[in-house]
C-alpha positions as CSV (number, residue, x, y, z in Angstrom):
1,M,4.1,-8.0,-38.8
2,K,0.7,-8.1,-37.1
3,K,1.3,-11.8,-36.4
4,Y,4.4,-11.1,-34.3
5,L,3.1,-7.9,-32.6
6,P,1.5,-9.7,-29.6
7,F,4.7,-11.7,-29.0
8,K,6.7,-8.5,-28.9
9,K,4.2,-6.9,-26.5
10,R,4.3,-10.0,-24.3
11,T,8.1,-10.1,-24.4
12,H,8.2,-6.4,-23.4
13,F,5.9,-7.0,-20.5
14,L,7.8,-10.1,-19.3
15,M,11.1,-8.2,-19.6
16,F,9.6,-5.4,-17.5
17,C,8.5,-7.8,-14.8
18,F,11.9,-9.6,-14.8
19,V,13.7,-6.2,-14.4
20,M,11.4,-5.0,-11.6
21,A,11.6,-8.3,-9.7
22,A,15.4,-8.2,-10.0
23,L,15.6,-4.6,-8.8
24,G,13.2,-5.4,-5.9
25,I,15.4,-8.3,-4.7
26,A,18.6,-6.2,-5.1
27,A,17.0,-3.3,-3.2
28,M,15.8,-5.6,-0.4
29,I,19.3,-7.1,0.0
30,L,20.9,-3.6,0.0
31,A,18.4,-2.4,2.5
32,M,19.4,-5.2,4.9
33,L,23.0,-4.2,4.5
34,L,22.6,-0.6,5.5
35,G,22.5,0.4,9.1
36,S,24.5,1.4,12.1
37,V,25.9,-2.2,12.4
38,G,27.9,-3.2,9.3
39,V,27.2,-6.6,7.7
40,K,28.5,-8.4,4.6
41,A,26.3,-9.1,1.5
42,D,27.2,-12.8,1.6
43,W,26.1,-13.0,5.3
44,V,22.7,-11.7,4.4
45,V,22.2,-14.2,1.6
46,K,23.5,-17.1,3.7
47,I,21.4,-16.2,6.8
48,L,18.3,-15.9,4.7
49,V,18.9,-19.2,3.0
50,N,19.5,-21.0,6.3
51,R,16.4,-19.5,7.9
52,F,14.0,-20.0,5.0
53,S,15.3,-23.6,4.3
54,G,15.2,-24.6,8.0
55,H,18.6,-26.2,7.7
56,E,22.1,-24.9,8.2
57,L,23.2,-25.1,4.6
58,F,25.9,-22.5,5.2
59,T,28.2,-22.8,8.2
60,P,28.0,-19.6,10.2
61,D,31.1,-17.4,9.9
62,W,29.5,-14.4,11.5
63,E,28.6,-13.4,15.1
64,A,25.3,-14.4,16.6
65,N,24.3,-10.8,17.1
66,K,24.7,-10.0,13.4
67,E,22.3,-12.8,12.5
68,S,19.8,-11.4,15.1
69,I,20.1,-7.9,13.6
70,I,19.6,-9.2,10.0
71,W,16.8,-11.7,10.7
72,T,14.9,-10.1,13.6
73,L,15.2,-6.4,12.8
74,R,16.0,-5.7,9.2
75,A,14.5,-8.6,7.3
76,P,10.9,-8.2,8.5
77,R,11.0,-4.5,7.9
78,V,12.3,-4.9,4.4
79,V,9.6,-7.5,3.6
80,M,7.0,-5.3,5.2
81,A,8.1,-2.4,3.0
82,Y,7.8,-4.5,-0.1
83,V,4.3,-5.8,0.9
84,T,3.2,-2.2,1.7
85,G,4.2,-0.9,-1.7
86,S,2.7,-3.8,-3.5
87,G,-0.6,-3.6,-1.5
88,L,-1.0,0.1,-1.8
89,S,-0.3,0.0,-5.5
90,L,-3.0,-2.7,-6.0
91,C,-5.5,-0.6,-4.0
92,G,-4.7,2.4,-6.2
93,I,-5.5,0.4,-9.3
94,L,-8.8,-0.8,-7.8
95,M,-9.8,2.7,-6.6
96,Q,-9.1,4.2,-10.1
97,A,-11.1,1.5,-11.7
98,L,-14.0,1.9,-9.2
99,T,-14.2,5.7,-9.4
100,K,-13.0,6.1,-13.1
101,N,-10.8,8.8,-11.7
102,S,-7.1,8.7,-12.5
103,L,-6.3,10.8,-9.4
104,A,-7.9,8.3,-7.0
105,D,-5.7,6.4,-4.5
106,P,-6.3,4.0,-1.6
107,Y,-7.2,6.9,0.7
108,V,-10.0,8.4,-1.4
109,L,-12.8,6.7,0.4
110,G,-11.6,7.6,3.9
111,I,-10.4,4.0,4.6
112,S,-7.0,5.1,5.7
113,S,-8.4,7.9,8.0
114,G,-10.7,5.4,9.6
115,A,-7.9,2.9,10.1
116,S,-5.7,5.7,11.5
117,A,-8.3,6.8,14.0
118,G,-8.8,3.3,15.1
119,A,-5.1,2.6,15.6
120,V,-4.4,5.9,17.4
121,A,-7.3,5.3,19.7
122,V,-5.8,1.8,20.6
123,I,-2.4,3.3,21.1
124,C,-3.6,6.2,23.3
125,Y,-6.4,4.4,25.3
126,G,-5.1,0.9,25.3
127,W,-8.3,-0.7,23.9
128,F,-8.7,-4.3,22.6
129,R,-5.9,-5.7,24.8
130,F,-7.6,-9.1,24.4
131,A,-6.0,-9.2,20.9
132,G,-2.5,-9.1,22.4
133,A,0.2,-8.1,20.0
134,Y,-2.5,-7.6,17.3
135,H,-4.5,-5.0,19.2
136,T,-3.4,-2.1,16.9
137,M,-4.3,-4.2,13.8
138,F,-7.7,-5.0,15.3
139,G,-8.4,-1.3,16.0
140,A,-7.2,-0.1,12.6
141,T,-9.2,-2.8,10.7
142,L,-12.3,-1.9,12.8
143,G,-11.8,1.8,12.0
144,A,-11.4,1.1,8.3
145,V,-14.6,-1.0,8.2
146,I,-16.6,1.7,10.0
147,A,-15.3,4.4,7.7
148,I,-16.2,2.5,4.5
149,L,-19.7,1.5,5.9
150,I,-20.4,5.2,6.5
151,A,-19.2,6.2,3.1
152,M,-21.3,3.5,1.4
153,K,-24.4,4.3,3.4
154,V,-24.2,8.0,2.6
155,S,-23.5,7.4,-1.1
156,S,-26.3,4.9,-1.6
157,V,-29.1,6.1,-3.8
158,N,-32.1,3.8,-4.2
159,N,-29.9,1.0,-2.9
160,K,-27.3,1.7,-5.6
161,V,-23.8,3.0,-4.8
162,T,-22.7,5.5,-7.5
163,S,-19.0,6.2,-8.0
164,A,-19.4,10.0,-7.9
165,Q,-21.3,10.0,-4.7
166,L,-18.9,7.4,-3.2
167,V,-15.9,9.8,-3.9
168,L,-17.7,12.7,-2.3
169,A,-18.8,10.7,0.7
170,G,-15.2,9.4,1.1
171,I,-13.8,12.9,1.2
172,A,-16.3,13.8,3.9
173,V,-15.5,10.6,5.9
174,Q,-11.8,11.2,5.6
175,A,-12.1,14.7,7.0
176,M,-14.4,13.5,9.8
177,F,-12.0,10.7,10.9
178,S,-9.0,13.0,10.6
179,A,-10.7,15.4,13.0
180,I,-11.4,12.4,15.4
181,T,-7.8,11.4,15.3
182,N,-6.6,14.9,16.1
183,A,-9.2,15.1,18.9
184,I,-7.9,11.8,20.4
185,L,-4.3,13.1,20.3
186,Y,-5.0,16.4,21.9
187,S,-7.3,15.1,24.6
188,S,-5.4,12.0,25.5
189,T,-3.7,11.9,28.9
190,T,-1.4,9.1,27.9
191,T,2.4,9.2,28.3
192,S,4.6,11.3,26.1
193,D,6.2,8.1,24.7
194,K,2.9,6.7,23.5
195,L,1.8,10.1,22.1
196,R,5.1,10.4,20.2
197,S,4.7,6.9,18.9
198,A,1.2,7.7,17.7
199,M,2.4,10.9,16.0
200,H,5.3,9.2,14.3
201,W,3.1,6.3,13.2
202,M,0.6,8.8,11.6
203,V,3.2,10.1,9.1
204,G,4.3,6.6,8.3
205,S,6.9,4.3,9.9
206,L,7.9,0.7,9.4
207,G,10.1,0.6,12.4
208,S,7.7,-1.6,14.4
209,A,7.6,-4.3,11.8
210,A,8.1,-7.8,13.2
211,W,7.8,-11.2,11.6
212,N,4.4,-12.0,13.3
213,T,2.8,-8.8,12.0
214,T,4.5,-8.9,8.7
215,V,3.4,-12.4,7.9
216,Y,-0.2,-11.4,8.9
217,V,-0.2,-8.5,6.4
218,L,1.5,-10.7,3.8
219,I,-1.3,-13.3,4.1
220,V,-3.9,-10.6,3.7
221,A,-2.1,-9.2,0.6
222,V,-1.8,-12.6,-1.1
223,I,-5.4,-13.5,-0.5
224,C,-6.6,-10.1,-1.8
225,T,-4.3,-10.2,-4.8
226,G,-5.5,-13.7,-5.7
227,I,-9.1,-12.7,-5.5
228,I,-8.6,-9.6,-7.8
229,C,-6.6,-11.6,-10.4
230,F,-9.7,-13.6,-11.2
231,F,-11.6,-10.4,-12.1
232,H,-9.1,-8.5,-14.2
233,T,-11.4,-8.6,-17.2
234,E,-14.3,-7.2,-15.2
235,L,-12.0,-4.3,-14.1
236,D,-11.2,-3.6,-17.7
237,V,-14.9,-3.4,-18.6
238,L,-15.6,-1.3,-15.4
239,M,-13.3,1.4,-16.7
240,L,-15.6,1.8,-19.7
241,G,-18.4,3.1,-17.5
242,D,-21.3,1.6,-15.6
243,D,-23.7,1.7,-18.5
244,T,-21.3,-0.2,-20.8
245,A,-20.4,-2.7,-18.1
246,S,-24.1,-3.4,-17.4
247,T,-24.8,-3.9,-21.2
248,L,-21.9,-6.4,-21.3
249,G,-23.4,-8.4,-18.5
250,I,-21.1,-7.3,-15.6
251,N,-22.6,-7.6,-12.1
252,L,-21.7,-4.0,-11.1
253,R,-22.9,-4.4,-7.5
254,L,-20.9,-7.5,-6.9
255,I,-17.7,-6.2,-8.5
256,K,-17.9,-2.8,-6.6
257,I,-18.6,-4.5,-3.3
258,G,-15.7,-6.9,-3.9
259,V,-13.3,-4.1,-4.8
260,I,-14.3,-2.1,-1.7
261,I,-13.9,-5.2,0.6
262,V,-10.5,-5.9,-0.8
263,C,-9.3,-2.3,-0.5
264,T,-10.7,-2.0,3.0
265,A,-9.0,-5.2,4.2
266,L,-5.7,-4.6,2.5
267,T,-5.4,-0.9,3.4
268,G,-6.5,-1.5,7.0
269,A,-3.9,-4.2,7.4
270,I,-1.1,-2.1,5.9
271,V,-2.0,1.1,7.9
272,S,-2.2,-0.9,11.1
273,I,1.6,-1.6,10.8
274,G,3.1,1.1,8.7
275,G,0.8,4.1,9.4
276,V,-0.4,6.5,6.7
277,I,2.0,6.3,3.7
278,G,0.6,8.5,1.0
279,F,0.9,8.8,-2.8
280,V,2.1,5.2,-3.5
281,G,-1.3,4.1,-4.8
282,L,-1.4,7.2,-7.1
283,L,2.2,7.3,-8.3
284,V,3.0,3.7,-9.1
285,P,-0.1,2.7,-11.1
286,H,0.3,5.7,-13.4
287,I,4.0,5.0,-14.1
288,T,3.3,1.3,-14.7
289,R,0.3,2.0,-16.9
290,S,2.5,4.2,-19.2
291,I,5.0,1.2,-19.5
292,V,2.8,-1.9,-19.8
293,G,-0.6,-0.4,-20.8
294,S,-3.9,-0.2,-19.1
295,T,-5.0,-3.8,-19.4
296,H,-5.4,-5.0,-15.8
297,R,-4.0,-8.5,-16.6
298,R,-0.6,-6.8,-17.0
299,L,-1.2,-3.6,-14.9
300,I,-1.8,-5.5,-11.7
301,P,1.4,-7.7,-11.6
302,G,3.5,-4.8,-13.0
303,S,2.3,-2.4,-10.4
304,I,2.8,-4.9,-7.6
305,L,6.4,-5.4,-8.5
306,M,7.1,-1.7,-9.1
307,G,5.3,-0.7,-5.9
308,G,7.3,-3.1,-3.7
309,F,10.5,-1.8,-5.2
310,F,9.5,1.8,-4.8
311,V,8.6,1.6,-1.1
312,V,11.7,-0.5,-0.2
313,V,13.8,2.3,-1.7
314,C,11.8,5.0,0.1
315,D,12.2,3.2,3.4
316,M,16.0,2.8,2.8
317,L,16.2,6.6,2.2
318,A,14.2,7.3,5.3
319,R,16.7,5.2,7.4
320,T,19.8,6.7,5.9
321,L,19.3,10.3,4.8
322,V,19.6,11.7,8.3
323,A,21.2,8.8,10.1
324,P,21.4,8.0,12.9
325,E,18.0,9.7,13.1
326,E,15.1,8.3,10.9
327,L,12.7,10.2,8.7
328,P,9.1,9.0,8.5
329,I,8.6,7.1,5.3
330,G,5.5,9.1,4.5
331,V,7.7,12.2,4.1
332,I,9.8,10.4,1.5
333,T,6.8,9.1,-0.5
334,S,5.2,12.5,-0.4
335,F,8.4,14.1,-1.6
336,F,8.1,12.0,-4.8
337,G,4.3,11.8,-5.0
338,A,3.2,15.4,-4.4
339,P,5.1,16.9,-7.5
340,F,3.8,14.0,-9.6
341,F,0.2,14.7,-8.3
342,L,0.6,18.4,-9.4
343,F,1.9,17.2,-12.7
344,L,-1.2,15.0,-13.3
345,I,-3.5,17.9,-12.4
346,R,-1.6,20.2,-14.8
347,K,-1.8,17.5,-17.5
348,S,-5.5,17.0,-17.0
349,R,-6.0,20.8,-17.1
350,S,-4.1,21.1,-20.4
351,R,-6.0,18.2,-21.9
352,F,-9.5,19.5,-21.2
353,G,-8.8,23.3,-21.2
354,G,-6.1,23.6,-23.8
355,K,-8.5,24.2,-26.7
356,N,-10.2,27.1,-25.0
357,G,-6.9,28.7,-24.1
């Protein structure tokens, strides 16, 4: 029996990935069908095939405006939702490995707050216009870099960054940049439209997704994922503790800096387009870990697939629950994530305090 056990585990993992990939594709197609303008499922498939192939493999039997709606408005938003879920899930895995804290998520180090402050400043004050359409991304990335540099500087002890100090510094940095963001909003003399846009963006919205920005975030996500996949074994060892990792010959400084750089780049890119979308990096890795195990070789691809599917569904709900109005996607993810967060706290309390009770 022991001889066939690895095969069964591998089959279980591959089946999970296949199901999540199929659900993700189905959710993306369904999301492109829903909206104020009705379209047919075969139109969506044919339009996507024609566009991605670069050839008119299917003769159009739909109006030109329908193709514009599907390709220009809905498709980039759906792809951005999938990339957002996958990227935030990956960042959640990395943060939990870095801090050895199962309650950590991409926002634990203040990265999202720094990105939020940078993007809001750009929206309200019109900074970095030299970057053109990418000026919000430039501001968000710059804010994320400043935030993580401050957190690392504060948490550095004898030129070593400890996980516990990094978490505490991240909490302080997050509070500081949240205050800066609020100060910008309340002191800004910008127009009400820009102010409303900034406020809506702060609670999460994928409504501004376009192909140029979506492709940019997708490239960042692919590069970051490719880098991390080479270090899945080191992440497994990192979860055992710093002393054990050092004994096994792991370069802790290099791994930790690499994890921080990847999380900063990926979170900054995602926040610059979709705003602050919470709990994805907390919720998805926990559910995936309970299905495929804690080995990062399986946890990373499993969480990427589940995270993409989860955010596509949340964005679909945000667009349809109160149609024709639209809910911020951050409200939907918090609706699912907050109760799960409370459940994790309760579970941790029962595990460590149950014997004394």
